[in-house]
C-alpha positions as CSV (number, residue, x, y, z in Angstrom):
1,M,0.0,0.3,0.1
2,E,1.6,3.5,-1.2
3,I,1.7,6.3,1.4
4,S,-1.2,8.5,-0.3
5,E,-3.2,5.7,-0.2
6,L,-2.8,4.8,3.3
7,A,-3.3,9.2,4.0
8,E,-6.6,8.8,2.8
9,Y,-8.2,5.5,3.9
10,M,-7.2,6.9,7.5
11,Y,-8.4,10.7,7.2
12,A,-11.7,8.5,5.8
13,R,-11.8,6.2,8.3
14,I,-10.8,8.2,11.5
15,P,-11.4,11.7,10.3
16,L,-9.4,13.1,13.5
17,S,-6.0,12.6,11.6
18,R,-7.1,15.0,9.0
19,A,-8.3,17.7,11.6
20,M,-5.4,17.4,13.1
21,Q,-2.7,17.5,10.2
22,V,-0.9,14.2,10.3
23,T,0.9,13.8,7.6
24,I,2.8,9.9,7.1
25,L,6.6,10.2,6.6
26,E,7.3,6.3,6.0
27,A,5.4,3.0,6.7
28,N,5.9,-0.1,5.8
29,A,5.5,-3.3,8.0
30,E,8.3,-2.8,10.1
31,R,7.5,1.0,11.0
32,V,5.4,4.1,10.5
33,K,7.0,7.5,10.9
34,L,4.1,10.1,11.7
35,A,4.2,14.1,11.6
36,A,1.7,16.7,12.8
37,P,1.9,19.8,13.1
38,L,2.0,22.4,16.3
39,A,-1.0,24.7,15.5
40,P,-3.9,22.7,15.4
41,N,-2.0,20.3,18.3
42,I,-2.2,23.8,20.2
43,N,-2.4,23.8,24.3
44,H,-3.2,27.2,26.5
45,R,0.6,27.1,27.0
46,Q,1.8,26.9,23.0
47,T,3.0,23.4,23.5
48,V,1.9,20.3,21.8
49,F,-1.4,19.6,23.6
50,G,-0.5,16.1,25.8
51,G,-4.7,14.6,23.7
52,S,-2.7,15.0,20.5
53,A,0.4,13.6,21.3
54,S,-1.4,10.8,22.5
55,A,-3.9,10.6,19.6
56,V,-1.1,10.9,17.3
57,A,1.1,7.9,19.0
58,L,-1.8,5.7,19.0
59,L,-2.2,6.6,15.2
60,A,0.8,5.7,14.4
61,G,0.5,2.4,16.3
62,W,-2.2,1.3,14.5
63,A,-1.2,2.8,10.7
64,L,1.4,0.0,11.6
65,L,-0.5,-3.0,12.7
66,F,-2.6,-2.2,9.8
67,L,0.1,-2.0,7.1
68,R,1.8,-5.4,9.4
69,L,-1.4,-6.8,8.5
70,R,-2.3,-6.6,5.4
71,H,1.4,-7.9,4.2
72,E,0.6,-11.1,6.0
73,G,-2.3,-11.8,4.4
74,F,-4.2,-11.2,8.0
75,E,-7.1,-9.5,8.0
76,G,-9.1,-8.0,11.4
77,Y,-10.4,-5.7,13.5
78,I,-7.4,-3.7,15.5
79,V,-8.6,-1.9,18.8
80,V,-6.1,-0.1,21.3
81,R,-6.5,-2.7,24.9
82,R,-4.9,-0.5,26.8
83,N,-1.4,1.9,26.4
84,T,1.0,4.1,29.1
85,M,2.2,7.8,27.7
86,S,5.1,8.4,29.7
87,Y,5.5,12.8,29.2
88,E,9.1,13.9,29.2
89,R,9.7,17.7,27.8
90,P,7.2,19.6,26.0
91,M,6.6,20.3,22.3
92,P,6.9,23.5,21.3
93,V,6.9,22.7,17.7
94,D,5.6,20.3,15.4
95,F,6.3,16.8,16.3
96,T,6.9,13.2,14.6
97,A,5.8,9.6,16.2
98,T,7.2,6.5,14.9
99,A,5.9,3.3,15.9
100,T,7.5,-0.6,15.5
101,I,6.4,-3.5,17.1
102,A,7.9,-5.7,20.1
103,P,10.4,-9.1,18.5
104,D,9.7,-10.7,15.8
105,S,9.6,-13.3,18.1
106,T,6.3,-11.7,19.6
107,W,5.3,-11.2,16.0
108,A,5.3,-14.7,15.9
109,Q,3.1,-15.4,18.9
110,F,0.5,-12.8,17.5
111,A,0.4,-14.7,14.2
112,D,0.1,-18.1,15.5
113,A,-3.2,-17.1,18.1
114,L,-4.8,-14.9,15.3
115,K,-4.6,-18.1,13.2
116,R,-5.9,-20.4,15.9
117,K,-8.0,-18.2,17.3
118,G,-9.1,-15.3,15.5
119,R,-8.0,-12.8,18.9
120,A,-4.1,-12.0,19.2
121,R,-2.6,-9.0,20.8
122,V,0.5,-7.5,20.5
123,M,2.5,-4.4,22.1
124,I,3.7,-1.9,20.0
125,H,5.9,1.0,21.2
126,V,6.0,4.6,19.8
127,L,9.0,7.4,20.0
128,L,7.4,11.0,20.2
129,E,10.5,13.3,18.9
130,C,10.2,17.3,18.2
131,E,13.1,18.8,17.6
132,N,14.7,15.9,17.4
133,E,14.9,15.0,20.6
134,R,12.5,12.3,22.5
135,T,10.1,13.8,23.7
136,A,7.6,11.5,24.7
137,M,6.7,7.5,24.6
138,L,3.6,5.3,24.2
139,E,3.6,1.3,25.1
140,G,0.5,0.0,23.7
141,E,-1.2,-3.0,23.9
142,F,-3.4,-3.8,20.2
143,V,-6.4,-6.5,19.5
144,V,-7.0,-7.8,16.2
145,V,-9.9,-9.9,16.0
146,T,-10.7,-11.6,12.7
147,P,-14.3,-11.5,10.9
148,S,-16.5,-13.5,11.8
149,K,-17.2,-16.2,8.8
150,D,-20.8,-16.7,9.8
């Protein structure tokens, strides 16, 4: 899937991504990097609103899992089961969110569970950066449920 196709899919299915003016810098089955400008995501202190940072991080995780599932021939509904966001410093300008999946051994277990049970979960790590410095981290547990074949 081309970056432009993923962007249109994301904007159509997750309208908040368009409102936040999220762009895709990199997207493949191993890593997704999104960018977002300060202006539509600003808070009262003239830095990135924490909710916006969290939303972009979750969106990066969702996009990575979406692409990885497609790459490996899986279909399924992606939901966030839980996440933890750690903020380290304010973000006074545009920022990025880079998502990666836990090691391949974890992915193999995930894929096996999805095949056998039609449901599986996986951890995705997202690094947020501003001005090339780490500003926040998200650890998210995502669940995939395959569509029923009724």
